[in-house]
C-alpha positions as CSV (number, residue, x, y, z in Angstrom):
1,M,-71.2,32.2,-66.9
2,S,-72.8,29.6,-64.6
3,S,-76.4,28.6,-64.7
4,A,-76.5,27.8,-61.0
5,Q,-79.3,29.6,-59.0
6,Y,-78.8,30.9,-55.5
7,R,-81.5,31.5,-53.0
8,V,-81.0,35.0,-51.5
9,I,-82.8,37.2,-49.1
10,P,-82.3,41.0,-49.0
11,A,-80.7,42.1,-45.7
12,K,-82.8,44.5,-43.6
13,N,-80.8,47.6,-43.9
14,P,-82.4,51.0,-44.7
15,G,-81.1,52.3,-48.0
16,V,-80.2,48.9,-49.5
17,V,-83.5,46.9,-49.2
18,K,-84.0,47.5,-52.9
19,R,-81.4,46.7,-55.5
20,T,-81.5,46.1,-59.2
21,L,-79.4,43.1,-60.3
22,G,-78.3,43.2,-63.9
23,G,-81.6,44.8,-64.9
24,D,-83.4,41.5,-64.2
25,V,-84.9,41.9,-60.7
26,T,-85.5,44.5,-58.0
27,L,-85.1,42.9,-54.6
28,V,-87.5,43.9,-51.8
29,Y,-87.0,43.2,-48.1
30,G,-89.1,40.3,-46.8
31,T,-89.0,38.3,-50.1
32,A,-86.8,35.4,-51.1
33,Y,-85.3,35.2,-54.6
34,D,-83.5,32.7,-56.8
35,I,-81.0,34.5,-58.9
36,P,-77.8,33.6,-60.9
37,F,-74.7,33.8,-58.7
38,E,-73.1,36.2,-61.2
39,H,-75.9,38.7,-60.2
40,A,-75.4,38.2,-56.5
41,R,-71.8,39.1,-56.9
42,T,-72.7,42.5,-58.3
43,V,-74.5,43.6,-55.1
44,P,-72.6,45.4,-52.4
45,P,-71.6,43.4,-49.2
46,G,-74.3,43.3,-46.6
47,T,-77.1,43.7,-49.1
48,L,-78.0,40.0,-49.5
49,V,-78.1,36.9,-47.3
50,V,-77.0,34.1,-49.7
51,C,-78.7,30.9,-48.5
52,G,-77.1,28.5,-51.0
53,L,-78.0,26.7,-54.2
54,S,-81.6,26.5,-55.1
55,G,-83.9,25.1,-57.8
56,P,-86.3,22.3,-58.7
57,T,-85.9,18.7,-57.4
58,S,-84.3,17.8,-60.8
59,G,-81.6,20.4,-60.3
60,R,-80.2,19.0,-57.1
61,P,-76.4,18.6,-57.1
62,A,-75.5,15.1,-58.2
63,N,-72.3,14.7,-56.0
64,A,-73.3,16.8,-52.9
65,R,-71.1,16.5,-49.9
66,C,-72.5,15.4,-46.5
67,G,-74.2,18.3,-44.9
68,E,-74.6,20.3,-48.1
69,H,-77.9,22.0,-48.2
70,Y,-80.2,22.9,-51.2
71,T,-83.4,24.9,-51.4
72,D,-85.7,22.6,-53.3
73,T,-88.2,24.9,-54.9
74,T,-90.4,22.0,-56.1
75,L,-90.8,20.8,-52.4
76,S,-90.6,24.3,-50.9
77,K,-88.0,22.9,-48.4
78,V,-84.4,23.3,-47.5
79,I,-82.9,19.8,-47.6
80,F,-79.6,18.3,-46.7
81,A,-77.3,15.7,-48.4
82,D,-75.8,12.7,-46.7
83,G,-72.9,12.5,-49.1
84,A,-74.0,9.2,-50.5
85,G,-76.7,10.4,-52.9
86,L,-79.7,10.8,-50.5
87,W,-81.3,14.0,-49.4
88,Y,-83.1,14.5,-46.1
89,D,-85.7,16.8,-44.6
90,P,-84.2,18.1,-41.4
91,I,-87.7,18.5,-39.8
92,S,-89.1,15.0,-40.3
93,G,-85.7,13.2,-40.7
94,G,-87.1,11.4,-43.8
95,T,-85.6,11.2,-47.2
96,V,-86.9,13.4,-49.9
């Protein structure tokens, strides 16, 4: 079982805006969550928008490919890798 966390957003769809994942969390429309990928796979298609890997700054992937994104929960930003070890804020253009 992987320890990777994924940022997910419940899809707006009456009847599926609340789902219990592995008994750990009930998803409510309008809220973003970081959940284990294994839990995201148990939800029916169309229930979640999977936004990609997420976690603290210290959890950034070490060998990220150019253009790979990560939701940095320490910075509260979605950031992008350059493939050479640096991460960028797409709004400011600066490294983070």
